[in-house]
Structure formats: C-alpha cells, structure tokens
PAVEX-43280 format. One record per atom (N, C-alpha, C): residue in one letter; atom name; x, y, z. Coordinates in pm, whole numbers, always signed. Atoms other than C-alpha are relative to their C-alpha. Example, Ala and Ser with C-alpha at 12.3 -4.5 7.8 and 13.67 -1.06 7.14 Angstrom:
<nodes>
guse / nuro / x / y / z
a / N / +89 / -119 / +0
a / CA / +1230 / -450 / +780
a / C / +90 / +120 / +0
s / N / -82 / -119 / -6
s / CA / +1367 / -106 / +714
s / C / -77 / +109 / +73
</nodes>
This chain:
<nodes>
guse / nuro / x / y / z
m / N / +101 / -167 / -17
m / CA / -3 / +37 / +40
m / C / +88 / +92 / +3
a / N / -72 / -132 / +16
a / CA / +284 / +246 / +56
a / C / +52 / +45 / -140
k / N / -40 / -1 / +162
k / CA / +405 / +115 / -280
k / C / -66 / +85 / -86
e / N / +127 / -115 / +124
e / CA / +58 / +278 / -454
e / C / +30 / +80 / +68
k / N / -16 / -86 / -29
k / CA / +72 / +539 / -241
k / C / +120 / +128 / -50
s / N / -148 / -19 / +90
s / CA / +458 / +634 / -373
s / C / -74 / +21 / -173
e / N / -1 / -12 / +179
e / CA / +376 / +564 / -732
e / C / -124 / +135 / -29
g / N / +146 / -62 / +28
g / CA / +6 / +750 / -681
g / C / +45 / +177 / +45
l / N / -66 / -139 / -18
l / CA / +239 / +1046 / -539
l / C / +70 / +76 / -128
s / N / -58 / -15 / +118
s / CA / +481 / +1017 / -788
s / C / -78 / +92 / -162
k / N / +120 / -50 / +232
k / CA / +186 / +1060 / -1129
k / C / -29 / +95 / +104
g / N / +79 / -116 / -39
g / CA / +19 / +1363 / -908
g / C / +141 / +104 / -12
i / N / -65 / -105 / +59
i / CA / +369 / +1539 / -903
i / C / +56 / +36 / -144
i / N / -9 / +9 / +117
i / CA / +431 / +1449 / -1233
i / C / -79 / +27 / -60
t / N / +69 / -68 / +86
t / CA / +146 / +1588 / -1381
t / C / -26 / +103 / +24
l / N / -53 / -169 / -109
l / CA / +159 / +1865 / -1113
l / C / +96 / +92 / -90
i / N / -25 / -20 / +20
i / CA / +430 / +1923 / -1292
i / C / -22 / +65 / -181
v / N / +55 / -26 / +176
v / CA / +344 / +1866 / -1662
v / C / -105 / +137 / +0
i / N / +73 / -77 / -20
i / CA / +92 / +2142 / -1564
i / C / +49 / +122 / -35
i / N / -62 / -121 / +3
i / CA / +265 / +2399 / -1475
i / C / +146 / +11 / -78
a / N / -62 / +29 / +99
a / CA / +507 / +2335 / -1732
a / C / -40 / +99 / -106
a / N / +130 / -19 / +77
a / CA / +214 / +2402 / -1980
a / C / -26 / +133 / -26
l / N / +30 / -149 / -35
l / CA / +109 / +2755 / -1794
l / C / +157 / +65 / +19
v / N / -133 / -104 / +21
v / CA / +481 / +2873 / -1812
v / C / +11 / -4 / -151
l / N / -37 / +60 / +148
l / CA / +507 / +2723 / -2163
l / C / -125 / +195 / -97
a / N / +149 / -94 / +65
a / CA / +102 / +2941 / -2234
a / C / +122 / +141 / +27
l / N / +1 / -141 / -113
l / CA / +200 / +3215 / -2034
l / C / +130 / +76 / -117
f / N / -81 / -126 / +56
f / CA / +558 / +3297 / -2240
f / C / -65 / -32 / -132
f / N / +37 / -41 / +117
f / CA / +394 / +3220 / -2555
f / C / -120 / +144 / +34
v / N / +112 / -139 / -22
v / CA / +86 / +3526 / -2507
v / C / +114 / +86 / +49
m / N / -19 / -134 / -20
m / CA / +347 / +3747 / -2337
m / C / +133 / +1 / -142
g / N / -37 / -8 / +119
g / CA / +535 / +3684 / -2653
g / C / -19 / +31 / -176
t / N / +151 / -93 / +115
t / CA / +246 / +3787 / -2903
t / C / -47 / +72 / +46
y / N / +100 / -171 / -39
y / CA / +133 / +4068 / -2681
y / C / +168 / +29 / -94
n / N / -81 / -84 / +64
n / CA / +521 / +4179 / -2745
n / C / +37 / -23 / -88
g / N / +18 / +31 / +133
g / CA / +534 / +4083 / -3072
g / C / -75 / +94 / -85
l / N / +136 / -154 / +27
l / CA / +180 / +4318 / -3154
l / C / +93 / +83 / +49
v / N / -47 / -174 / +6
v / CA / +313 / +4595 / -2954
v / C / +105 / +11 / -86
n / N / -141 / -72 / +95
n / CA / +668 / +4590 / -3179
n / C / -27 / +32 / -130
a / N / +27 / -47 / +175
a / CA / +471 / +4565 / -3474
a / C / -110 / +130 / -27
d / N / +27 / -85 / -2
d / CA / +231 / +4785 / -3345
d / C / +38 / +153 / -34
e / N / -87 / -114 / -24
e / CA / +481 / +5079 / -3258
e / C / +68 / +29 / -82
t / N / -109 / -18 / +74
t / CA / +663 / +4997 / -3571
t / C / -106 / +77 / -158
v / N / +83 / -106 / +93
v / CA / +370 / +5131 / -3807
v / C / -11 / +120 / +27
n / N / -19 / -192 / -80
n / CA / +345 / +5447 / -3573
n / C / +109 / +44 / -62
e / N / -157 / -41 / +21
e / CA / +719 / +5472 / -3672
e / C / -32 / +28 / -143
k / N / +21 / -42 / +161
k / CA / +629 / +5448 / -4039
k / C / -86 / +94 / -37
w / N / +106 / -148 / -35
w / CA / +330 / +5659 / -4013
w / C / +37 / +122 / +11
g / N / -87 / -159 / +15
g / CA / +558 / +5911 / -3848
g / C / +75 / +50 / -102
n / N / -90 / -3 / +74
n / CA / +817 / +5903 / -4119
n / C / -96 / +34 / -135
v / N / +63 / -28 / +77
v / CA / +544 / +5951 / -4371
v / C / +0 / +171 / -13
q / N / +49 / -162 / -60
q / CA / +418 / +6290 / -4195
q / C / +158 / +69 / +4
t / N / -111 / -47 / -14
t / CA / +794 / +6370 / -4162
t / C / +3 / +31 / -144
a / N / -61 / +31 / +133
a / CA / +843 / +6288 / -4552
a / C / -91 / +122 / -19
y / N / +51 / -128 / +75
y / CA / +540 / +6545 / -4610
y / C / -2 / +107 / +47
q / N / -17 / -225 / -55
q / CA / +654 / +6838 / -4376
q / C / +137 / -17 / -61
r / N / -113 / -21 / +164
r / CA / +959 / +6792 / -4587
r / C / -8 / +132 / -62
r / N / -4 / -126 / +141
r / CA / +824 / +6925 / -4908
r / C / -108 / +100 / +61
a / N / +91 / -174 / -51
a / CA / +533 / +7181 / -4710
a / C / +90 / +97 / +35
d / N / -98 / -177 / -35
d / CA / +853 / +7391 / -4589
d / C / +118 / -14 / -114
l / N / -84 / -93 / +140
l / CA / +1112 / +7308 / -4915
l / C / -115 / +45 / -134
i / N / +3 / -72 / +135
i / CA / +896 / +7343 / -5216
i / C / -54 / +139 / +18
p / N / +28 / -83 / -23
p / CA / +729 / +7627 / -5106
p / C / +137 / +131 / -20
n / N / -175 / -97 / -36
n / CA / +1117 / +7803 / -5049
n / C / +63 / +37 / -158
l / N / -55 / +45 / +90
l / CA / +1239 / +7625 / -5370
l / C / -52 / +126 / -99
v / N / +82 / -78 / +48
v / CA / +974 / +7777 / -5565
v / C / -9 / +140 / -51
a / N / -37 / -108 / -41
a / CA / +1024 / +8135 / -5404
a / C / +132 / +48 / -81
t / N / -131 / +10 / +69
t / CA / +1387 / +8069 / -5559
t / C / -11 / +59 / -108
v / N / +81 / -28 / +109
v / CA / +1275 / +8033 / -5859
v / C / -40 / +125 / -29
k / N / +60 / -121 / +3
k / CA / +1070 / +8287 / -5895
k / C / +57 / +113 / +1
a / N / -105 / -127 / -74
a / CA / +1284 / +8555 / -5759
a / C / +120 / +38 / -104
s / N / -111 / +37 / +33
s / CA / +1613 / +8428 / -5972
s / C / -121 / +76 / -184
a / N / +87 / -24 / +67
a / CA / +1335 / +8429 / -6264
a / C / -40 / +146 / -27
d / N / +84 / -144 / -39
d / CA / +1152 / +8769 / -6195
d / C / +172 / +67 / -56
f / N / -86 / -87 / +47
f / CA / +1533 / +8926 / -6188
f / C / +49 / +71 / -165
e / N / -40 / +2 / +126
e / CA / +1622 / +8805 / -6518
e / C / -61 / +19 / -118
k / N / +65 / -12 / +99
k / CA / +1367 / +8890 / -6700
k / C / -18 / +139 / -9
k / N / -48 / -170 / -39
k / CA / +1385 / +9284 / -6549
k / C / +133 / -9 / -95
m / N / -156 / -68 / +37
m / CA / +1750 / +9282 / -6641
m / C / -5 / -6 / -198
q / N / +47 / -2 / +192
q / CA / +1642 / +9095 / -7060
q / C / -49 / +142 / -36
t / N / +54 / -57 / -60
t / CA / +1375 / +9365 / -6998
t / C / +80 / +188 / -56
d / N / -37 / -93 / -57
d / CA / +1601 / +9655 / -6922
d / C / +144 / +14 / -129
i / N / -71 / +25 / +129
i / CA / +1867 / +9526 / -7203
i / C / -60 / +87 / -123
a / N / +55 / -15 / +194
a / CA / +1635 / +9526 / -7509
a / C / -78 / +141 / +7
a / N / +41 / -124 / +0
a / CA / +1468 / +9873 / -7391
a / C / +153 / +99 / -17
l / N / -130 / -33 / +12
l / CA / +1878 / +9975 / -7392
l / C / +20 / +54 / -170
r / N / -39 / +47 / +106
r / CA / +1958 / +9867 / -7721
r / C / -190 / +83 / -82
t / N / +135 / -80 / +35
t / CA / +1598 / +10000 / -7847
t / C / +51 / +109 / -74
g / N / -54 / -117 / +35
g / CA / +1721 / +10319 / -7785
g / C / +147 / +78 / -108
v / N / -70 / -15 / +93
v / CA / +2009 / +10241 / -7963
v / C / -21 / +41 / -182
s / N / +22 / -28 / +125
s / CA / +1848 / +10185 / -8267
s / C / -122 / +133 / -78
k / N / +39 / -127 / +12
k / CA / +1672 / +10522 / -8213
k / C / +70 / +115 / -20
a / N / -60 / -66 / +1
a / CA / +1947 / +10710 / -8230
a / C / +57 / +44 / -119
k / N / -28 / -61 / +110
k / CA / +2032 / +10964 / -8505
k / C / +149 / +14 / -78
t / N / -155 / -126 / +42
t / CA / +2382 / +11119 / -8467
t / C / +114 / -179 / +77
p / N / -189 / +95 / -22
p / CA / +2795 / +10871 / -8380
p / C / -11 / +18 / +150
a / N / -31 / -53 / -193
a / CA / +2758 / +11046 / -8017
a / C / -136 / -71 / +61
e / N / +107 / +47 / -33
e / CA / +2411 / +10941 / -7971
e / C / -17 / -192 / +47
i / N / -33 / +48 / -32
i / CA / +2523 / +10618 / -8027
i / C / +49 / -94 / +57
d / N / -100 / +22 / -147
d / CA / +2798 / +10594 / -7812
d / C / -54 / +29 / +81
l / N / +47 / +33 / -157
l / CA / +2584 / +10702 / -7522
l / C / -87 / -107 / +12
m / N / +95 / +148 / -9
m / CA / +2327 / +10421 / -7567
m / C / +131 / -93 / +26
g / N / -105 / +115 / -6
g / CA / +2645 / +10179 / -7617
g / C / +31 / -12 / +135
q / N / -9 / +16 / -113
q / CA / +2770 / +10285 / -7337
q / C / -86 / -39 / +133
k / N / +105 / +77 / -126
k / CA / +2486 / +10239 / -7119
k / C / -19 / -151 / -10
i / N / +10 / +104 / -49
i / CA / +2408 / +9936 / -7213
i / C / +130 / -95 / +67
n / N / -91 / +97 / -36
n / CA / +2762 / +9783 / -7110
n / C / +1 / +72 / +130
t / N / -1 / -86 / -112
t / CA / +2730 / +10040 / -6807
t / C / -132 / -114 / +61
a / N / +151 / +173 / -56
a / CA / +2363 / +9764 / -6766
a / C / +39 / -88 / +73
i / N / -77 / +160 / -37
i / CA / +2558 / +9449 / -6819
i / C / +80 / +5 / +83
n / N / -158 / -16 / -88
n / CA / +2872 / +9570 / -6621
n / C / -96 / -43 / +148
l / N / +60 / -5 / -126
l / CA / +2613 / +9648 / -6319
l / C / -103 / -172 / -5
v / N / +30 / +148 / -39
v / CA / +2441 / +9304 / -6348
v / C / +46 / -104 / +20
y / N / -33 / +124 / -75
y / CA / +2665 / +9048 / -6362
y / C / +119 / +70 / +105
e / N / +19 / -38 / -168
e / CA / +2828 / +9252 / -6081
e / C / -31 / -63 / +60
n / N / +51 / +54 / -48
n / CA / +2601 / +9184 / -5913
n / C / -81 / -148 / -2
y / N / +64 / +102 / +55
y / CA / +2483 / +8869 / -6060
y / C / +43 / -104 / -67
p / N / -104 / +55 / +183
p / CA / +2752 / +8730 / -6262
p / C / -14 / -172 / -49
e / N / +7 / +114 / +24
e / CA / +2609 / +8409 / -6312
e / C / -136 / -10 / -28
i / N / +78 / +10 / +39
i / CA / +2253 / +8356 / -6488
i / C / -65 / -79 / +78
k / N / -47 / +124 / -108
k / CA / +2138 / +8131 / -6210
k / C / -203 / -92 / -41
s / N / +134 / +123 / -18
s / CA / +1703 / +8042 / -6349
s / C / -19 / -110 / -44
t / N / +26 / +133 / +32
t / CA / +1763 / +7761 / -6548
t / C / +104 / -68 / +149
e / N / -18 / +48 / -31
e / CA / +1949 / +7629 / -6307
e / C / -67 / -31 / +161
n / N / +90 / +18 / -150
n / CA / +1724 / +7682 / -5952
n / C / -93 / -89 / -113
y / N / +118 / +89 / +86
y / CA / +1435 / +7542 / -6254
y / C / +51 / -187 / +11
l / N / -38 / +112 / +13
l / CA / +1670 / +7214 / -6255
l / C / +9 / -73 / +201
t / N / +9 / +32 / -102
t / CA / +1734 / +7234 / -5910
t / C / -185 / -37 / +55
l / N / +159 / +32 / -65
l / CA / +1355 / +7240 / -5795
l / C / -39 / -121 / -35
q / N / +31 / +191 / +71
q / CA / +1284 / +6935 / -6057
q / C / +47 / -129 / +12
d / N / -105 / +84 / -62
d / CA / +1543 / +6750 / -5883
d / C / -53 / +3 / +117
q / N / +35 / -5 / -118
q / CA / +1407 / +6832 / -5541
q / C / -133 / -53 / -21
l / N / +144 / +102 / +26
l / CA / +1044 / +6714 / -5661
l / C / +9 / -132 / +33
e / N / -6 / +182 / -27
e / CA / +1108 / +6420 / -5780
e / C / +84 / -67 / +108
g / N / -71 / +42 / -142
g / CA / +1371 / +6360 / -5474
g / C / -123 / -34 / +114
t / N / +63 / +43 / -78
t / CA / +1104 / +6453 / -5236
t / C / -86 / -95 / -3
e / N / +89 / +100 / -7
e / CA / +832 / +6257 / -5400
e / C / +33 / -153 / -12
n / N / -66 / +159 / -16
n / CA / +1018 / +5938 / -5420
n / C / +65 / -32 / +151
r / N / -31 / +45 / -123
r / CA / +1110 / +5948 / -5073
r / C / -152 / -32 / +95
i / N / +56 / -3 / -72
i / CA / +766 / +6020 / -4949
i / C / -92 / -202 / -79
k / N / -22 / +206 / +101
k / CA / +675 / +5709 / -5175
k / C / +53 / -112 / +20
t / N / -92 / +101 / +14
t / CA / +974 / +5478 / -5070
t / C / -77 / +13 / +193
d / N / +9 / +2 / -169
d / CA / +830 / +5605 / -4693
d / C / -178 / -80 / +40
r / N / +62 / +24 / +23
r / CA / +508 / +5542 / -4809
r / C / -73 / -151 / -33
d / N / +6 / +152 / +22
d / CA / +581 / +5153 / -4912
d / C / +53 / -70 / +103
i / N / -65 / +54 / -116
i / CA / +760 / +5111 / -4593
i / C / -75 / -55 / +121
y / N / +138 / +3 / -84
y / CA / +404 / +5218 / -4387
y / C / -51 / -130 / -60
n / N / +73 / +118 / +86
n / CA / +260 / +4998 / -4615
n / C / +29 / -172 / +60
a / N / -36 / +145 / +22
a / CA / +469 / +4656 / -4544
a / C / -44 / -4 / +159
a / N / +11 / +82 / -99
a / CA / +477 / +4700 / -4156
a / C / -173 / +3 / +94
v / N / +98 / +52 / -9
v / CA / +92 / +4741 / -4185
v / C / -31 / -130 / -21
k / N / -49 / +152 / +30
k / CA / +118 / +4425 / -4348
k / C / +24 / -90 / +113
a / N / -116 / +88 / -62
a / CA / +324 / +4259 / -4105
a / C / -112 / +7 / +132
l / N / +76 / -56 / -189
l / CA / +92 / +4393 / -3766
l / C / -151 / -83 / -89
n / N / +107 / +22 / +24
n / CA / -222 / +4280 / -4008
n / C / -5 / -180 / +16
v / N / -9 / +149 / +24
v / CA / -104 / +3902 / -4070
v / C / +35 / -50 / +130
k / N / -14 / +34 / -116
k / CA / -32 / +3911 / -3679
k / C / -140 / -7 / +82
t / N / +131 / +3 / -57
t / CA / -348 / +3990 / -3587
t / C / -156 / -75 / -81
r / N / +119 / +98 / +46
r / CA / -571 / +3755 / -3842
r / C / +74 / -156 / +27
t / N / -71 / +112 / +14
t / CA / -339 / +3487 / -3774
t / C / -1 / -83 / +123
f / N / +25 / +106 / -93
f / CA / -448 / +3147 / -3564
f / C / +173 / +2 / +51
p / N / +51 / -35 / -156
p / CA / -291 / +3198 / -3270
p / C / -34 / +127 / +37
s / N / -19 / -154 / -94
s / CA / -190 / +3541 / -3198
s / C / -153 / +63 / -68
n / N / +148 / -68 / -31
n / CA / -544 / +3686 / -3302
n / C / -123 / +26 / +64
i / N / +70 / +31 / -196
i / CA / -661 / +3492 / -2974
i / C / +43 / +171 / +67
i / N / -73 / -120 / -103
i / CA / -418 / +3728 / -2793
i / C / -5 / +99 / -65
a / N / -8 / -177 / +24
a / CA / -454 / +4054 / -3010
a / C / -163 / +47 / -13
s / N / +173 / -42 / +29
s / CA / -872 / +4065 / -3023
s / C / +25 / -14 / +186
m / N / -21 / -100 / -139
m / CA / -765 / +4018 / -2589
m / C / +25 / +106 / +30
f / N / -47 / -108 / -12
f / CA / -585 / +4317 / -2597
f / C / -34 / +99 / -34
g / N / +47 / -127 / +68
g / CA / -718 / +4495 / -2805
g / C / +93 / +84 / -142
f / N / -49 / -65 / +156
f / CA / -524 / +4517 / -3136
f / C / -51 / -41 / -96
e / N / +30 / -6 / +110
e / CA / -641 / +4572 / -3433
e / C / +45 / +39 / -144
q / N / +21 / +87 / +171
q / CA / -647 / +4530 / -3814
q / C / +87 / +170 / +13
r / N / +36 / -185 / +78
r / CA / -504 / +4934 / -3948
r / C / +22 / +16 / -134
d / N / -5 / -38 / +152
d / CA / -520 / +5034 / -4286
d / C / +113 / +59 / -50
m / N / -118 / -22 / +148
m / CA / -267 / +5063 / -4564
m / C / -36 / +153 / +0
f / N / +61 / -115 / +53
f / CA / -217 / +5406 / -4704
f / C / -116 / -8 / -133
e / N / +114 / -46 / +128
e / CA / -495 / +5507 / -4951
e / C / +56 / +117 / -58
a / N / +30 / -64 / +99
a / CA / -449 / +5751 / -5254
a / C / -72 / +62 / +72
a / N / +168 / -36 / -15
a / CA / -714 / +6039 / -5186
a / C / -44 / +32 / -126
e / N / +97 / +79 / +137
e / CA / -954 / +6059 / -5441
e / C / +74 / +135 / -62
g / N / -83 / -81 / +85
g / CA / -763 / +6252 / -5759
g / C / +116 / +25 / +9
a / N / -120 / -48 / -5
a / CA / -468 / +6244 / -5635
a / C / +76 / -86 / -59
e / N / -67 / +76 / +140
e / CA / -353 / +6028 / -5943
e / C / +1 / +80 / -83
t / N / +10 / -98 / +67
t / CA / -387 / +6327 / -6113
t / C / +160 / +107 / +56
a / N / -112 / -84 / -63
a / CA / -18 / +6501 / -6067
a / C / -59 / +196 / +24
p / N / -17 / -149 / -49
p / CA / +10 / +6864 / -5892
p / C / +64 / +112 / -174
d / N / -80 / -146 / +49
d / CA / +88 / +7174 / -6169
d / C / +28 / +79 / +43
v / N / -106 / -95 / -115
v / CA / +379 / +7306 / -6043
v / C / +3 / +114 / -107
g / N / +46 / -127 / +138
g / CA / +324 / +7560 / -6387
g / C / -73 / +97 / +110
k / N / +97 / -69 / -55
k / CA / +81 / +7695 / -6166
k / C / +82 / +65 / +159
l / N / -81 / -15 / -114
l / CA / +315 / +7716 / -5876
l / C / +44 / +159 / -22
i / N / -133 / -61 / +14
i / CA / +558 / +7899 / -6010
i / C / -99 / +133 / -65
e / N / +115 / -154 / +51
e / CA / +314 / +8203 / -6215
e / C / -4 / +84 / +117
</nodes>
C-alpha cells in the first residue's frame, strides 16, 4: 500500500509539473505574442510618422524653392527687358554720339548686372527645383511603401491563429494601409505654382 501511495504521489507530482510547465509555456507564448504585437503596432506608428515627416519636408521645402526660382526668373526677366529697352534706344539714335552714348549705357547696365549677379541662375534653379520635387516625391513614396509593409506585418499577426486570439484579448486591431486621396492620381501642376 505504501508503494501504491508512493506511485500515486509520484504520478501526482509529475502531473503537477506537466501542468505547471504547460502554464509557463502558455504564459511565455502569450507574452511573446503580446510583445510581438506591441512591436508591430509601434513599427506601424513609427513608419506613419516617417510619412508625416516626408510630407512636412515637402511642405517646408517646395514653397521655398519655388520662391527662389520665381525671384531669380523675375530678376533675369527685368534684366533682359532693361537691356532690350536700351538696345531699342540705340536703334533710335541718329548721331554717332547718341549711338556711342547708348552703347555706353548698355555696357554699364550689363556690367552692373554682372557685378551684382555674375551668373544667370534661373535655369539652374529650375533644375534644382525639378530634382528636389522628384527626390521629395520618391522619399514620400518610399516611406508610404515601408508604412504599408509595416501595416501588413501587423495585420497578419492580428489575423493569424493563434496570435489573433491574443490580439483580440488585448485590443490590437488591424490598421489601414495608405490609400491615396481621391484625385491623387492627377499630378499637381507645378507650372501654376511658378506663375
């Protein structure tokens, strides 16, 4: 009888150990799944923050570049108009002295412009604007793609078994991927910004 009692006690201890081990494993599974969901959720938040940062960069950068391009283009237009007016004066001059005086005025105007603005920069500024627009839009697209990948990873975890059980227990929900606004398929008219 003592032997039977001893065997019963051993079986009871083994059963208790198995139950405790199963509970510990279940606890580790729940903790690991929960932590994985938190990590995926925070990754989505981070990636959306990166998209927002790219938007802010665009909002800060593009108007400043457009203003620079406009200013240099306006200056160059004024310079060309002034020189054209002086050239017109040369054609209206009747005497060699008047022609000489108008030539001197043109040279003086060109020298003043050159001293104050040694390089014609509007073409360069337009190219810089074009490069910055392209680079900015590429950054935004890249950040949106990364965000969508993070959303996919979270959504897979919240939908697959058995992590979906843990996700619903702790309130983790699927997130929406980035979707373009209605009409976004039409590119903005940068020419209207420059006018």
